[in-house]
C-alpha positions as CSV (number, residue, x, y, z in Angstrom):
1,M,3.8,133.5,-2.0
2,P,3.1,136.7,-3.9
3,T,-0.3,137.1,-5.6
4,R,-0.2,137.6,-9.4
5,I,-2.7,140.0,-10.8
6,E,-3.6,140.9,-14.3
7,I,-3.6,144.4,-15.8
8,E,-7.4,144.9,-15.3
9,Q,-7.0,144.2,-11.5
10,L,-4.0,146.5,-11.3
11,S,-5.9,149.3,-13.0
12,G,-8.7,148.9,-10.5
13,L,-6.3,148.9,-7.6
14,L,-4.5,152.0,-8.8
15,D,-7.8,153.8,-9.4
16,A,-8.7,153.0,-5.8
17,G,-5.5,154.7,-4.6
18,A,-2.9,151.9,-4.4
19,Q,0.7,152.7,-4.6
20,L,2.8,151.0,-7.3
21,V,6.3,150.0,-6.4
22,E,8.7,148.8,-9.0
23,V,11.6,146.7,-7.6
24,L,13.6,146.7,-10.8
25,P,17.3,147.8,-10.6
26,T,17.7,151.6,-10.9
27,G,19.1,151.4,-14.4
28,E,16.1,149.3,-15.7
29,Y,13.7,151.6,-14.0
30,A,15.2,154.6,-15.6
31,E,15.0,153.0,-19.0
32,E,11.3,152.1,-18.8
33,H,8.8,152.0,-15.9
34,L,5.1,152.0,-15.4
35,P,3.6,155.5,-15.1
36,G,3.4,156.7,-11.6
37,A,5.5,153.9,-10.2
38,I,7.9,154.4,-7.3
39,S,11.3,153.0,-7.6
40,I,12.6,150.9,-4.8
41,P,15.2,148.3,-6.1
42,L,14.6,144.9,-4.7
43,K,18.0,144.7,-3.1
44,Q,17.2,147.9,-1.2
45,L,13.7,147.0,-0.2
46,D,13.5,147.3,3.6
47,A,11.9,149.3,6.4
48,D,13.9,152.4,5.7
49,T,13.2,152.6,1.9
50,T,9.5,151.8,2.3
51,R,9.1,154.6,4.9
52,Q,8.1,156.9,2.0
53,L,5.0,154.8,1.3
54,D,1.6,155.8,2.8
55,Q,0.7,153.1,5.3
56,Q,-3.0,153.9,4.9
57,R,-3.0,152.9,1.2
58,A,-2.5,149.5,-0.5
59,V,0.8,148.8,-2.2
60,V,1.4,146.8,-5.3
61,V,4.9,145.6,-5.9
62,Y,5.9,145.0,-9.5
63,C,8.7,143.0,-11.0
64,W,8.9,141.1,-14.3
65,D,10.6,137.8,-15.0
66,Y,11.1,135.6,-17.9
67,L,9.2,132.6,-16.5
């Protein structure tokens, strides 16, 4: 199960060098995304699309929902 973090924790992780990946569909990412976020739509998330990520740095994956 994914770990939910709050904005303060996210800020600390990003300050420490974590990479932020948004898994929103391309159109939604284009409309509005978090600053510095990398777009990898959830349906395309696999070993090939994540190859661009630095394996030495933490990764935070972001997606919103209505729950």
